[in-house]
N, C-alpha and C positions, 0 to 999 in steps of 0.2 A: 375773374372777379369783376363785378359790376361797380360796386361802391366800396370804399374803404370803411373799416369798422367805425371810425369816428363819424362818418356820414350817416351810417345806419343808426348809430346811437342817437344822433341829433334828430333823425326822422322819427325814431321811436318815442322820443321825448316830445317833440313839437307836433307830431301827427298832422302833417300837411294834408289838406283836403282838396286843394286846387293846384293847377300847374304853377301859378304865380307864387304860391306858398312853397312849392317844391323847389323852385328856382332860387329861393332865399336860403336853402340849405347849403352849407359849405360842402363843396365836392360835387354838386349837381349843376351841370352846365346845360346849355341848349341841346347839345347832341344827346347826352344821356337822358335828358327830360323827354326828348322826342322819341328816343328808342325804347325807354323803359318806364317812362313816367306814368302812363295809364295803368300798367301792371302794378306798380307800387302804390299808386293812389287808390286803385280798386282794393288792393289787399289791406291798406290802412283803413279805408272806409268800412270794410267788412269787420275788421278788428274792433273799430269803434262801435259798430252796431251790436256786435256780440258781447262786448265787455263794458260798454259805457265809459270807456277810457276818455280822459280829458288831456289836452296838451299841457305840457309844462315848458316854460322857457328855460333854456340852459345857456350857460355862457360857453361859447366855443373854446376848445382847448387851444392855448397859444401854440404857435409852431415850436418845434424842439429847439432848445438853446443850441447855439453854435459855439464850437471851440475856435481857437485862433486859426486852425488849419481849414476851417470851413465845414467840417463834418459835425453832424449833430452828436450829442453825447451817446445816443443809442447806437449809431453807426460806428462810432469810435470804439465802443465797448465790444461790438461784434468783431470789428477788425482786429482788435487786440487779442481776442480769444482765438480767432483764426490764425493769427501770427504765432500764437503760443502752441499751435499744433492741433487744436480741436477741429473736429469735422463740423459740417453744417448741421447734421443731426444732433451732435453733442451740444452745440451752441444753442440750438433751438430748444432742446430739452432743458438745459440749465437756465435759460432766460424765459422759459414758458412762452415762446413765440413759435410761429409756424416756420417750417423750412423755407417756404416761399418768402416770408419776411426777411429771413437771414440772407437768402440769395439776393433780395432787393437791396439790403444793406451793403453787401459786398459789391454789387454792381454800382451802387451810388459812390462807394469809396473809390472804385476804379475811375468812374466819371470825374471825380474830384481830383484825380491825379495821383492817388495812392498806388503804390506798387503792390500788386497782389499776384501770387503764384497761380495763374490760371490753370496750370496742369493739375493742381490739387482739386480744382472745381469742375473741370470739364475735360474728359479724355481727348487726346489728339484726334482720334477718329471722329468723335462727336463734334469737336470744334470745327474740323474741316467741313463736315456735312452742314453745320449751321452756317458757316461762312458762305458756302456755296448757295444755300437757300436764301440767305440775306442778300447776296450779290444779285441773284436772279429776281427776287420778289421785292426787294427793298425792305427797310426796317419798320415801316408803318403801314398797316397795323401788323401785329405779330401773329394773328390768327392764321393767315395764309401760310406763313413760315412754319407754324406748328403743324398745320394740315399736311404740308409737303413732307415734313420730317417723319410724321407718324408716331407710333408708340415708342416709348423708351426715351423721350426727350421731355424736358420741362420748360415752362416759360422762363423760369429762373435761369436755366442754362442759356437760353437764347438771349436774355437781357444781359447776362454776364459777358457773353461773347460779343454782343453788340457794343457794350461799354468798352471792352478791351480793344475792339477795332477802332472805335471812335477816339480812344485815348492813344492811338498810335502803336498798339501791340506792345505795351510796356510789360516786361517780365519782372520778377523779383530781383 
């Protein structure tokens, strides 16, 4: 994933045509502007030429409200569903979100200090392989870790194991 959906929606509404406009979009920093800016600006310019589209100003969405424990309401909802025995796929389907988003919610919950049964999320064998790759390659960026692990792993699983390791390997 290059940009979050909210960033793409803001781009689609505001139709930036220059780098300085692109950098005003929430979620676009110097690194991503340097890496992907020209590609996105070219695509936006082509879209404007083809359709005659005009930019519209939108109000950025406020950050998710936090509950007393520090989790956003959406992360807390995911965590509650997971604790009620639902799988990632079931939660994603019920909430009309991607499995990647649900995995991100659970990783965020772990990072925030919530106890989550990692064994329900990542098998012992996968967890050990991910730990070894993270130990060897480091946690940033995740792409080399994914390349080392190969097929059968997801970025979500890597983020979950990383959060679990950083949280001190807390179990349920």
